[in-house]
N, C-alpha and C positions, 0 to 999 in steps of 0.2 A: 083770683087776685084778692088779697085782703090788705087793707091799709089801716094803720092805727098809729096813735101817738106813742112815743117811747116814754115809759115812766122814768122819772128822775129819782134816784136813790139818795134821799137826803142824809141817810145814815152814813153812807160812804163819804159824802162831801164833808160831813162833820168830823168823821173819824180821821180822814186824811188831811183835812184842812186844805184841800185842793179844789180850786174853782174849775179845773179841767173837767171834773165829773159832772158839773152842772151843764156843760156844753155837749158832752157825749157820754153815753152810758154803756159800759161793757156788759153784754148779756149773752148767756149761752143759747144755742139754737133751740134746745128743748124748752127754755123759758119763753122764747119768742113764739114757738109753736103753741104753747099753752095759752098765751095771750091772744094769739090769732084765732084759736078755736073758740075761746070764750067770747071774743068780739063777734065772730060769725054767728054764734048762737043767740047773742043778744042778752040784755040784762034780765029778761023775764024767763029765761030757760030754767027749768027745774035743776037743782043742784046735782041730782043723781044722773040726769042726762048729760050735764056738763062734765061730770067726772068720767062717765063712760066714754064720751067723745074724746076727751083729752087722752085717756088711757089707750083707746083704739088708735088714735092718730100717732101717738108716740111709739106704740108697738109697731105699727106699719112703717114708720120712718126708720126705726132701729133695725127692722127686718129687711130694709132696702127696697121696699115696694115703691117708694117715690123719693125724689130729692127736692130741696127747697131752694128757690132763688130769692135771696134777700138783698134788695137794692142792687141787683145786677150781678151778684156773686152766688155761685152754686155751692150748696152745702149738703154733705151726705153723712155727717157725724153729729150726733146730738150734743156732744160735749165741746164742739167748736165754739169759739167766742167771737161775737160780732160787736164791734163798737158802733153804736147807732146814736143818732140824734134826730130830733124833730119827728118826722113821720117816716115809718118803715113800710115798705111794700113787700109782701110775700107772695110768691107764685109757687104752685105745687106742680111738679112734673113727674108723671108715672115712669117707672123704669121697666114696667112690664109691657110686652108687645100688645099693640091694639088689636091685631088680628092674629088669630091662631091658624096654623096651617091645617088644611083639610086632610082628613085621614086618607091614606092610600087606598085605592079601590082594588 
């Protein structure tokens, strides 16, 4: 489980002159995954490790190796949009079986 604060996009607020975007920010799932990976690695992670980790995570997600629970909703598409505010909680669930069947004797 990874928890982080949702960034507020000041540019959208200024462009649309809508205060609604100050309360909730629409973000794509792949953007949230990128933020979560960077948060999990911490601010002192080397940039190349951060880039590799983000690429690997997004590739695994797009390949269907796991789904993401974002504040209680399950997502399996990177282009899905989540309207988030405050703190977001991400949980990762594998879609692959935990145990593999034993070969027939």
